[in-house]
TIMAR-529822 format. One record per residue (C-alpha): residue in one letter; x, y, z. Coordinates in steps of 0.5 Angstrom, whole numbers, padded with zeros to 4 digits, always signed. Example, Ala and Ser with C-alpha at 12.3 -4.5 7.8 and 13.67 -1.06 7.14 Angstrom:
# residues 2
A+0025-0009+0016/S+0027-0002+0014/
END
This chain:
# residues 329
M+0192+0110+0145/K+0186+0108+0151/R+0186+0101+0152/H+0181+0101+0157/F+0174+0099+0157/S+0169+0105+0161/K+0161+0102+0163/V+0163+0095+0164/L+0156+0091+0166/A+0156+0089+0173/G+0152+0082+0170/G+0156+0082+0163/A+0153+0079+0158/I+0158+0073+0157/I+0163+0074+0162/A+0166+0080+0165/L+0171+0084+0162/A+0178+0086+0164/L+0181+0093+0164/T+0187+0092+0159/G+0189+0089+0152/C+0195+0084+0150/G+0199+0086+0145/S+0201+0082+0139/G+0205+0085+0134/S+0208+0091+0132/P+0204+0096+0128/S+0202+0095+0121/G+0204+0101+0118/S+0208+0107+0122/E+0206+0113+0118/A+0199+0115+0117/P+0196+0115+0111/E+0196+0121+0107/G+0189+0125+0109/S+0188+0122+0115/A+0188+0125+0122/G+0194+0122+0124/A+0198+0125+0118/S+0198+0132+0122/G+0201+0129+0128/G+0195+0129+0132/L+0190+0123+0135/Q+0183+0124+0135/D+0179+0122+0141/V+0173+0117+0139/T+0169+0113+0143/V+0167+0106+0140/G+0161+0101+0144/V+0162+0094+0144/L+0159+0088+0146/T+0162+0083+0151/I+0162+0077+0146/A+0169+0074+0143/P+0168+0077+0136/S+0169+0085+0139/A+0177+0082+0140/A+0178+0084+0134/M+0177+0092+0136/Q+0182+0091+0142/Y+0186+0087+0137/G+0187+0093+0133/I+0189+0098+0138/D+0194+0093+0140/E+0197+0092+0133/G+0197+0100+0133/I+0192+0100+0126/F+0187+0106+0130/E+0193+0110+0131/K+0196+0110+0124/Y+0190+0113+0122/G+0190+0118+0127/L+0185+0115+0132/N+0185+0114+0140/V+0179+0109+0141/E+0176+0108+0148/L+0172+0102+0148/Q+0166+0102+0152/T+0161+0096+0153/G+0153+0096+0151/Q+0148+0091+0153/G+0146+0090+0146/G+0146+0092+0140/A+0139+0096+0140/A+0141+0099+0147/M+0148+0102+0144/L+0143+0106+0139/P+0141+0111+0144/A+0148+0112+0146/V+0151+0113+0139/S+0145+0117+0137/T+0146+0122+0143/G+0153+0123+0141/T+0155+0118+0148/M+0158+0114+0143/N+0161+0116+0137/F+0161+0109+0133/A+0158+0102+0136/V+0159+0095+0133/G+0153+0091+0133/N+0148+0087+0129/P+0145+0090+0124/L+0138+0088+0124/S+0138+0092+0130/V+0141+0098+0125/M+0136+0097+0120/T+0130+0097+0124/A+0132+0103+0128/V+0132+0107+0121/N+0126+0104+0119/K+0123+0107+0126/G+0125+0114+0124/L+0133+0114+0128/D+0138+0117+0124/M+0143+0112+0124/K+0148+0110+0119/I+0153+0103+0117/V+0160+0105+0116/S+0163+0098+0115/G+0162+0091+0115/Y+0165+0087+0122/S+0163+0080+0122/N+0159+0074+0118/S+0157+0067+0120/K+0160+0062+0116/A+0157+0061+0110/E+0158+0053+0110/G+0161+0048+0115/E+0161+0049+0122/D+0158+0056+0124/I+0158+0060+0130/N+0152+0060+0132/A+0147+0054+0133/V+0140+0051+0136/V+0141+0046+0141/T+0136+0041+0144/K+0137+0036+0149/A+0139+0028+0145/D+0132+0025+0147/S+0127+0031+0145/G+0125+0028+0139/I+0127+0035+0135/E+0131+0033+0129/D+0130+0039+0124/F+0127+0047+0125/A+0120+0044+0124/D+0120+0040+0130/L+0121+0047+0134/E+0113+0048+0132/G+0109+0049+0139/K+0116+0048+0143/T+0120+0054+0147/T+0126+0057+0144/A+0131+0061+0148/V+0134+0067+0145/N+0138+0073+0148/T+0134+0078+0146/L+0127+0078+0142/K+0126+0080+0135/T+0132+0080+0132/Q+0136+0075+0128/G+0136+0070+0133/D+0128+0068+0132/L+0128+0072+0125/T+0133+0066+0122/I+0130+0061+0127/M+0123+0062+0124/E+0125+0063+0117/S+0129+0056+0118/A+0123+0052+0120/A+0119+0055+0114/I+0124+0052+0110/D+0124+0045+0113/G+0116+0045+0112/G+0114+0048+0119/D+0110+0053+0121/P+0114+0059+0124/S+0108+0063+0127/A+0107+0056+0132/L+0115+0058+0134/K+0115+0060+0141/F+0122+0064+0144/S+0124+0066+0151/E+0129+0071+0153/M+0135+0070+0157/P+0142+0071+0157/F+0147+0066+0154/P+0150+0064+0160/D+0144+0062+0163/M+0141+0058+0157/E+0144+0051+0158/A+0142+0050+0166/Q+0135+0052+0163/L+0135+0047+0157/E+0137+0042+0162/R+0132+0044+0167/G+0126+0043+0162/N+0124+0050+0162/V+0126+0051+0155/D+0126+0046+0149/A+0132+0049+0145/I+0137+0054+0146/W+0140+0059+0140/I+0148+0060+0143/P+0154+0062+0139/E+0161+0060+0141/P+0164+0059+0146/F+0157+0056+0149/Q+0155+0053+0143/S+0162+0048+0143/R+0161+0047+0150/A+0154+0044+0150/L+0155+0039+0144/A+0161+0036+0147/N+0156+0034+0153/E+0153+0027+0150/N+0146+0029+0153/Y+0145+0035+0148/K+0145+0035+0140/L+0145+0040+0134/V+0139+0042+0131/G+0141+0046+0126/Y+0145+0053+0125/P+0140+0058+0123/N+0143+0063+0120/Q+0147+0059+0115/K+0140+0056+0113/A+0136+0062+0112/L+0142+0067+0110/P+0148+0064+0109/G+0154+0068+0110/L+0149+0073+0115/P+0153+0079+0118/T+0153+0078+0126/M+0156+0085+0127/V+0157+0091+0123/T+0160+0098+0125/F+0155+0104+0125/T+0154+0111+0127/S+0149+0117+0128/G+0147+0120+0121/S+0149+0128+0124/Y+0156+0125+0126/A+0157+0123+0119/E+0155+0129+0116/E+0159+0133+0121/N+0165+0129+0122/P+0166+0125+0115/E+0175+0125+0115/I+0174+0122+0122/V+0169+0117+0119/A+0172+0115+0113/D+0179+0114+0118/F+0175+0110+0122/K+0173+0105+0116/A+0179+0105+0114/A+0182+0103+0120/V+0177+0098+0122/T+0178+0095+0115/E+0185+0094+0116/T+0184+0091+0123/L+0179+0086+0121/A+0183+0084+0115/A+0189+0083+0119/A+0184+0080+0124/E+0182+0075+0119/A+0189+0073+0117/D+0191+0073+0124/P+0186+0068+0129/E+0191+0066+0133/G+0193+0073+0135/V+0186+0075+0135/R+0185+0069+0141/A+0190+0071+0144/V+0187+0077+0146/L+0181+0074+0149/P+0184+0071+0156/K+0185+0078+0158/F+0180+0082+0153/M+0174+0078+0156/G+0177+0074+0162/M+0176+0067+0158/D+0180+0061+0160/E+0187+0060+0155/A+0184+0053+0153/V+0178+0056+0152/A+0180+0061+0148/K+0185+0057+0144/D+0181+0053+0141/L+0174+0058+0140/K+0170+0058+0133/M+0172+0066+0130/E+0166+0069+0125/T+0169+0071+0119/F+0172+0079+0120/D+0171+0083+0113/G+0170+0091+0113/E+0166+0091+0107/V+0158+0092+0108/P+0155+0085+0105/T+0149+0090+0102/Q+0145+0084+0099/V+0145+0079+0104/L+0143+0085+0109/S+0137+0087+0103/D+0135+0079+0104/M+0135+0080+0111/G+0130+0086+0110/E+0126+0082+0106/L+0125+0077+0112/M+0124+0083+0117/V+0118+0085+0112/K+0115+0077+0112/Y+0116+0077+0120/E+0113+0084+0121/Y+0119+0086+0124/V+0119+0092+0120/D+0113+0095+0115/S+0117+0097+0110/A+0125+0093+0107/P+0130+0098+0109/D+0134+0101+0104/V+0141+0098+0105/D+0145+0103+0101/A+0142+0109+0103/M+0143+0108+0110/T+0151+0106+0109/V+0157+0111+0109/Q+0159+0111+0102/
END
């Protein structure tokens, strides 16, 4: 089983990746399921694109636990700049699968790219403390999303889930979403830019969210995913339509392996956190207390369809994506 990363980013989206993972238990089963590639005794090589963010550690967890090998898959993880950036690699077959945000996949399909969602992966929290937030200075005068009118909010990528959910949250709070401004920058740079006054608010995930909110000079504006679309999927797994058509058994094995991996990861958050120091170079103390997203292999079709309606509302696409049609059944 390959347990290393290739194409590591020089400026990584968060923290440079180390080359190895860490084991945290025994495989969930020693025999390959009947009908899988592993049942014949051989392993099928597959490359999977991942982002350099904490939830991606669940993939390494599944590798370390032997779950992918159980399904006959020899997984090599490759890093990508972002969900949208990995789409061409998946389309051309450089990557067989990838883990990325569903909005990018839905936008690509709307523009004519043949992509298929294979499984769910991670979801934001429907209630309580969420895993990404909009944060501002304590003395900014910004109390809710409507107060972002005329202000500039930093997001890591424009025209994706960050600005989409923030605009909808502003509308829900009675503001004019068209009056919001956004600035694109990497997550690690956001807090410094907020401190310097170059932006008025920042949209940040863990671990940056907890670090910023531990500073008395900053405060929480709100959780835009939770306000706009409770339980919004933050990532799904996807492949190309041609790969799915030509390799149905591999896709089925991958879907089953991911689903089992995510169920195990959700039941063992400490095990996933234990992967993070080597997986991301994250400080062990930070990893131990990190808020984790909800891992779930089921594709939340209704929430994705609701997001598709927002994509039309804010002119990200010209027609609502058909989530069922773009999902591997």
